[in-house]
C-alpha positions in Angstrom: 121.8 64.5 105.0 124.2 62.0 103.5 126.2 59.1 105.1 129.5 57.5 104.5 128.8 54.0 105.8 131.6 51.7 104.6 135.3 51.1 105.3 137.6 54.1 105.5 140.4 52.1 104.1 138.4 52.4 102.7 139.4 52.4 102.4 136.1 51.7 101.0 134.8 54.8 102.4 131.6 55.5 100.5 128.2 57.1 100.5 125.5 54.6 101.4 122.4 55.2 99.3 120.3 52.7 101.2 121.2 54.2 104.6 120.3 57.7 103.4 116.8 56.5 102.3 116.3 54.5 105.5 117.3 57.3 107.9 116.3 60.5 106.2 113.9 59.6 103.4 116.2 61.3 100.9 116.5 60.0 97.4 120.2 59.4 96.7 121.8 60.9 93.6 120.9 59.0 90.4 124.0 59.4 88.1 125.2 56.1 86.9 123.3 54.1 89.6 123.4 50.4 89.4 120.6 48.7 87.4 119.1 47.3 90.6 118.8 50.8 92.2 115.7 50.8 94.4 115.7 47.1 94.9 115.2 46.2 98.7 118.6 45.2 100.1 117.2 42.0 101.6 116.4 40.9 98.0 119.8 41.6 96.6 122.3 38.9 95.6 125.8 39.0 97.1 127.2 40.3 93.8 124.6 43.2 93.8 125.5 44.1 97.4 129.2 44.4 96.5 128.3 46.4 93.5 126.3 48.8 95.7 129.3 49.2 98.0 131.5 50.0 95.0 129.0 52.4 93.6 128.9 54.3 96.9 132.5 55.4 96.5 131.6 57.6 93.5 129.2 60.0 95.1 131.4 62.5 96.9 134.0 65.2 96.3 135.6 65.7 99.6 139.1 65.6 101.2 140.0 64.3 104.7 143.2 64.2 106.8 144.0 60.9 108.4 146.6 59.0 110.4 147.9 55.4 110.3 149.0 54.7 113.9 150.9 51.7 115.3 151.3 51.9 119.1 152.4 55.2 120.4 155.6 55.7 118.4 154.7 55.1 114.7 152.3 57.7 113.1 151.9 58.1 109.4 149.7 61.1 108.3 148.0 61.1 105.0 145.4 63.0 102.9 142.4 61.0 101.5 140.7 62.6 98.5 137.3 61.2 97.5 136.3 62.1 94.0 133.5 60.8 91.8 136.0 58.8 89.7 138.7 57.9 92.2 140.0 57.6 95.8 143.4 59.0 96.3 145.8 58.6 99.3 148.6 61.1 99.5 151.6 60.7 101.8 154.7 62.8 102.5 158.3 62.1 103.4 158.8 60.7 100.9 156.0 61.9 98.6 153.7 59.1 97.5 150.3 58.9 95.9 148.2 55.8 95.7 145.1 56.1 93.5 142.2 53.7 93.0 140.3 54.5 89.8 136.7 53.7 90.4 135.2 54.6 87.0 132.8 52.1 85.4 132.8 49.9 88.5 136.2 48.5 87.5 139.4 48.1 89.5 142.6 50.0 88.5 145.3 50.9 91.0 148.1 53.4 90.4 151.0 54.8 92.3 153.4 57.8 92.0 156.5 58.1 94.2 158.7 61.2 94.6 156.5 63.4 92.5 156.7 61.1 89.5 153.8 60.4 87.1 151.3 57.8 88.3 151.9 54.3 87.0 149.9 51.1 87.3 150.9 49.2 90.5 152.7 46.0 89.7 150.5 43.1 90.9 153.5 41.7 92.7 153.2 44.6 95.1 149.5 44.0 96.1 150.4 42.2 99.3 153.2 44.6 100.3 152.7 46.7 103.4 152.5 50.5 103.1 154.8 52.7 105.1 155.7 49.8 107.5 152.1 49.5 108.7 149.6 46.6 108.6 147.9 48.2 105.6 148.8 46.7 102.2 148.0 47.8 98.6 145.3 45.1 98.6 143.8 46.6 101.7 143.9 50.2 100.5 142.3 49.3 97.2 139.8 46.7 98.5 140.4 44.8 95.3 138.3 41.9 96.6 135.1 43.9 96.2 135.6 43.4 92.4 136.1 39.6 92.5 133.2 37.7 90.8 130.9 35.0 92.1 130.4 36.4 95.7 128.2 34.3 98.0 126.2 35.1 101.1 127.4 32.4 103.6 125.9 33.6 106.9 124.4 36.2 109.1 125.8 38.0 112.1 125.2 41.0 114.4 128.0 43.5 114.9 127.9 46.9 116.6 124.2 46.2 117.1 123.7 46.0 113.3 122.3 43.0 111.4 124.9 41.9 108.9 125.4 39.5 106.0 128.6 37.6 105.7 129.6 37.8 102.0 132.4 35.5 100.8 134.5 36.2 97.7 137.2 33.9 96.2 140.2 35.3 94.4 140.3 34.6 90.7 142.7 31.8 89.5 146.2 33.1 89.3 145.6 36.3 91.4 148.9 37.5 92.8 147.6 38.9 96.1 147.9 37.3 99.5 144.2 36.6 99.9 142.6 33.4 98.6 139.3 34.1 100.3 137.8 37.2 101.9 134.8 37.3 104.2 133.1 40.7 104.4 130.5 41.7 107.0 128.0 44.1 105.4 125.3 46.0 107.3 121.9 45.0 106.0 120.5 48.4 106.8 123.1 50.6 105.0 125.1 48.4 102.7 128.2 49.5 104.6 131.1 47.2 105.5 131.8 46.7 109.2 134.4 43.9 109.2 136.6 41.9 106.8 138.8 38.8 107.3 141.3 37.8 104.6 142.4 34.1 104.4 145.5 32.6 102.7 145.5 29.5 100.4 145.4 27.2 103.5 142.2 28.8 104.7 144.0 30.5 107.7 143.1 34.1 108.5 146.0 36.5 107.9 144.4 40.0 108.1 141.4 41.4 109.9 139.7 44.8 109.7 137.1 46.1 112.1 135.2 49.4 112.2 135.6 50.8 115.7 133.9 54.2 115.6 132.0 56.6 113.4 131.8 60.4 113.4 129.9 63.2 111.8 131.9 65.5 109.5 129.6 68.4 108.6 126.6 66.7 107.0 128.3 63.3 106.5 128.5 60.3 108.8 131.6 58.2 108.2 133.9 55.7 109.7 136.6 57.6 111.6 138.5 54.7 113.2 139.4 51.2 112.1 141.6 48.5 113.4 143.7 46.5 110.9 145.4 43.4 112.3 148.1 41.1 110.8 147.4 37.6 112.0 149.8 34.7 112.2 148.6 31.9 109.9 149.8 29.3 112.5 147.2 27.5 114.5 145.7 29.8 117.1 145.7 32.9 114.9 147.8 35.2 117.1 147.8 38.8 116.3 151.3 39.8 115.2 150.8 43.5 114.8 148.0 46.1 114.7 147.4 49.4 113.0 144.7 52.0 113.6 143.4 54.0 110.7 141.9 57.3 111.8 140.1 60.0 109.9 140.8 63.3 111.6 139.3 66.3 109.8 137.5 67.3 106.7 139.5 69.7 104.5 137.4 72.7 103.6 
């Protein structure tokens, strides 16, 4: 049995090698596994933990239908395609494809609109919202998982799971909206449970939280997340909220 234990936005949706070993005793696929494969998670550095999460994206070849929902009125359907070398989000009306190339543990984001050939996403678009929802190009790609010099800054318990809080700082000159990102990572699985993005003034501006998981065939995965846009003013009021839902596996 295999598990998808990280963000859907995943959105960092990904197979969790550690969780599979912990719960089932299975040996995860070897392939191009990180050099620290087999190292106990409680002995990993923050950079190694993020590398494990990135590696988890590459271990499946499945498609899923999903929905971005704001309130009762706005519903944006999509198809999410997980491949060993990429994560692809496909929208209609108008046609739009957003692809994260995950080969070689590197970040590369592409987009094609109206059936046109995929082109690299202009960095100026990273903080733009997609389809009028709270989800941005930054959020869909989870670029922050590739930022260097991560640090474990605390411990927490969410959804009855013990978590590290891993902090990453944006590289100098990065064009995105996030200066700092805190990520809650389940110690038992290596999966992401929560993320908060902060602006240059240290104020939170975006928050993701896993709400629910579901079994699709032989795979456990996140099937609902909440993505909130937060006012950077004192008090951190939630300006808007989007639910990302994974509906069905495409056979």
